[in-house]
C-alpha positions as CSV (number, residue, x, y, z in Angstrom):
1,M,-42.5,-5.4,-4.9
2,S,-39.9,-5.7,-7.6
3,Q,-39.0,-2.0,-7.2
4,N,-38.2,-2.7,-3.5
5,I,-35.9,-5.6,-4.5
6,F,-34.2,-3.3,-6.9
7,F,-33.4,-0.7,-4.2
8,T,-32.2,-3.4,-1.8
9,N,-29.9,-4.9,-4.5
10,K,-28.7,-1.4,-5.4
11,W,-27.6,-0.6,-1.9
12,K,-25.9,-3.9,-1.5
13,S,-24.0,-3.3,-4.7
14,F,-23.1,0.2,-3.6
15,A,-21.9,-1.1,-0.2
16,I,-19.7,-3.7,-1.9
17,L,-18.3,-1.1,-4.2
18,I,-17.4,1.2,-1.3
19,I,-15.8,-1.6,0.7
20,G,-13.8,-2.7,-2.4
21,I,-12.5,0.9,-3.0
22,F,-11.6,1.2,0.7
23,L,-9.7,-2.1,0.7
24,T,-7.9,-1.1,-2.5
25,I,-6.8,2.2,-1.0
26,A,-5.7,0.5,2.2
27,A,-3.6,-2.1,0.3
28,A,-2.0,0.7,-1.9
29,I,-1.0,2.7,1.2
30,Y,0.4,-0.4,3.0
31,T,2.4,-1.4,-0.1
32,K,3.7,2.1,-0.5
33,K,4.9,2.3,3.1
34,D,6.4,-1.2,2.9
35,S,8.3,-0.4,-0.3
36,E,9.6,2.9,1.1
37,T,10.8,1.2,4.3
38,L,12.6,-1.4,2.2
39,A,14.2,1.2,0.0
40,K,15.4,3.3,3.0
41,R,16.8,0.1,4.6
42,E,18.7,-0.7,1.4
43,F,19.9,2.9,0.9
44,T,21.3,2.9,4.5
45,L,23.0,-0.4,3.9
46,V,24.7,0.9,0.7
47,C,25.7,4.1,2.5
48,N,27.3,2.2,5.3
49,E,29.1,-0.1,2.8
50,I,30.5,2.9,1.0
51,S,31.6,4.5,4.3
52,T,33.4,1.3,5.2
53,I,35.2,1.0,1.9
54,K,36.1,4.7,2.1
55,A,37.6,4.2,5.6
56,K,39.6,1.2,4.4
57,I,41.1,3.2,1.5
58,Q,42.2,6.1,3.7
């Protein structure tokens, strides 16, 4: 009987581990995409600002 409980707890622990790894990977991907989007937006803003200043100088 105790061996059956061991296997049940082992599978629960394994399932929790897999779910945790999956959630960690999903959070990392989401954070990467979000930071890339923010960096692209900021880069575009700086480029537009430089173009505006360049046009005013000429």
